[in-house]
C-alpha positions as CSV (number, residue, x, y, z in Angstrom):
1,X,0.0,0.0,0.0
2,X,1.4,3.4,-0.8
3,X,2.0,6.1,1.8
4,X,-1.2,8.0,1.3
5,X,-3.3,4.8,1.6
6,X,-1.5,3.8,4.9
7,X,-2.2,7.3,6.3
8,X,-5.8,7.2,5.2
9,X,-6.4,3.7,6.7
10,X,-4.8,4.9,10.0
11,X,-7.0,8.0,10.0
12,X,-10.1,5.9,9.5
13,X,-9.2,3.4,12.2
14,X,-8.4,6.3,14.6
15,X,-11.6,8.1,13.8
16,X,-13.7,4.9,14.3
17,X,-12.0,4.3,17.7
18,X,-12.6,7.9,18.8
19,X,-16.3,7.7,17.7
20,X,-16.8,4.4,19.5
21,X,-15.2,5.8,22.6
22,X,-17.4,8.9,22.6
23,X,-20.5,6.8,22.0
24,X,-19.7,4.6,25.0
25,X,-18.9,7.6,27.1
26,X,-22.2,9.3,26.2
27,X,-24.2,6.2,26.8
28,X,-22.6,5.7,30.2
29,X,-23.3,9.4,31.0
30,X,-26.9,8.9,30.0
31,X,-27.2,5.9,32.3
32,X,-25.7,7.8,35.2
33,X,-28.1,10.7,34.6
34,X,-31.1,8.4,34.7
35,X,-31.7,7.3,38.2
36,X,-33.7,4.2,37.1
37,X,-30.7,2.8,35.3
38,X,-28.4,2.7,38.3
39,X,-27.5,-0.8,39.2
40,X,-29.2,-2.2,42.3
41,X,-27.8,-4.9,44.6
42,X,-30.3,-7.1,46.3
43,X,-29.5,-10.4,48.1
44,X,-26.0,-10.1,46.8
45,X,-27.1,-9.9,43.2
46,X,-26.5,-6.7,41.1
47,X,-28.9,-5.9,38.4
48,X,-30.2,-3.0,36.2
49,X,-33.5,-2.9,34.4
50,X,-34.8,-0.5,31.8
51,X,-34.5,0.2,28.1
52,X,-37.6,2.2,27.5
53,X,-36.9,4.7,24.7
54,X,-33.8,5.2,22.6
55,X,-31.7,7.0,25.2
56,X,-32.4,4.3,27.9
57,X,-31.8,1.4,25.5
58,X,-28.5,2.9,24.3
59,X,-27.5,3.5,27.9
60,X,-28.3,0.0,29.1
61,X,-26.5,-1.5,26.2
62,X,-23.4,0.4,27.2
63,X,-23.5,-1.5,30.5
64,X,-24.1,-5.0,29.1
65,X,-20.4,-6.0,29.5
66,X,-20.6,-5.6,33.2
67,X,-23.3,-8.3,33.6
68,X,-23.3,-12.0,32.8
69,X,-27.1,-12.6,32.3
70,X,-29.1,-10.5,29.8
71,X,-32.8,-10.9,29.6
72,X,-35.1,-9.3,27.0
73,X,-38.9,-9.2,27.1
74,X,-41.1,-8.5,24.0
75,X,-44.1,-9.6,22.1
76,X,-43.5,-11.6,18.9
77,X,-44.8,-8.5,17.0
78,X,-41.7,-6.6,18.2
79,X,-43.4,-4.6,20.9
80,X,-41.1,-4.4,24.0
81,X,-42.6,-5.2,27.4
82,X,-41.9,-3.8,30.8
83,X,-43.4,-4.6,34.2
84,X,-42.5,-8.3,33.8
85,X,-42.3,-10.3,37.0
86,X,-39.0,-12.1,37.1
87,X,-38.0,-14.9,39.5
88,X,-34.6,-16.5,39.4
89,X,-34.2,-19.9,41.1
90,X,-31.2,-22.0,41.7
91,X,-30.9,-25.5,40.3
92,X,-32.0,-26.8,43.7
93,X,-35.2,-24.7,43.6
94,X,-34.3,-21.9,46.0
95,X,-35.5,-18.5,44.9
96,X,-32.4,-16.3,44.4
97,X,-34.2,-13.1,43.6
98,X,-37.7,-11.9,42.5
99,X,-38.4,-8.5,40.9
100,X,-40.4,-6.5,38.4
101,X,-38.6,-5.3,35.3
102,X,-38.6,-1.5,34.7
103,X,-38.3,-2.1,30.9
104,X,-37.7,-4.7,28.3
105,X,-34.1,-5.3,29.3
106,X,-32.8,-6.8,32.5
107,X,-29.1,-7.3,33.1
108,X,-27.9,-9.3,36.1
109,X,-24.6,-10.4,37.6
110,X,-25.0,-13.9,39.0
111,X,-22.5,-16.5,40.3
112,X,-21.7,-19.0,37.6
113,X,-24.2,-21.9,37.5
114,X,-27.5,-23.2,36.3
115,X,-30.7,-21.2,37.0
116,X,-34.4,-21.4,36.2
117,X,-35.6,-18.0,35.0
118,X,-39.4,-17.4,35.2
119,X,-40.9,-14.4,33.5
120,X,-44.6,-13.5,33.9
121,X,-46.2,-10.8,31.8
122,X,-49.9,-10.1,31.2
123,X,-49.6,-12.5,28.2
124,X,-48.6,-15.4,30.5
125,X,-45.7,-17.1,32.2
126,X,-42.6,-18.5,30.6
127,X,-39.6,-20.4,32.1
128,X,-36.2,-21.1,30.8
129,X,-33.1,-22.8,32.1
130,X,-29.9,-20.8,31.7
131,X,-26.3,-21.6,32.5
132,X,-24.4,-18.6,33.6
133,X,-20.7,-19.0,32.5
134,X,-17.7,-18.0,34.6
135,X,-16.6,-15.8,31.7
136,X,-18.8,-14.1,29.2
137,X,-22.6,-13.7,29.1
138,X,-25.8,-15.7,28.4
139,X,-28.8,-14.2,26.7
140,X,-32.4,-15.3,27.4
141,X,-35.1,-13.7,25.3
142,X,-38.8,-14.1,26.2
143,X,-41.3,-13.5,23.5
144,X,-45.1,-13.6,23.9
145,X,-47.9,-13.8,21.4
């Protein structure tokens, strides 16, 4: 590649990195501005719930890497749901946490292991087994309709 091409490629990579960094910074700032998106710790489990509107969904997505269980609630038509009752149980049947979602996204930090996730919306109840890894994340999407 000639010198101008190398310089242009470097400029493009640098610009993309700066834009990505600014986007992440802005999203985290939005999350900090919005009280409802502050992580909560209950029974030793940290979680955050929300994602209503573009600003909130951008802000909550910026926090995803800090959590190892990502839940999403929606109708099959694509309409997102909030106010979903969520119960997380251990593999032995002990309730770990029970809460109501503040939006269609619920991020949690759980100890690695197998859990039964129960989600109840006006449209009915669904349950799923998830295995939370020691590294990385697991997604569980709940769709009704």
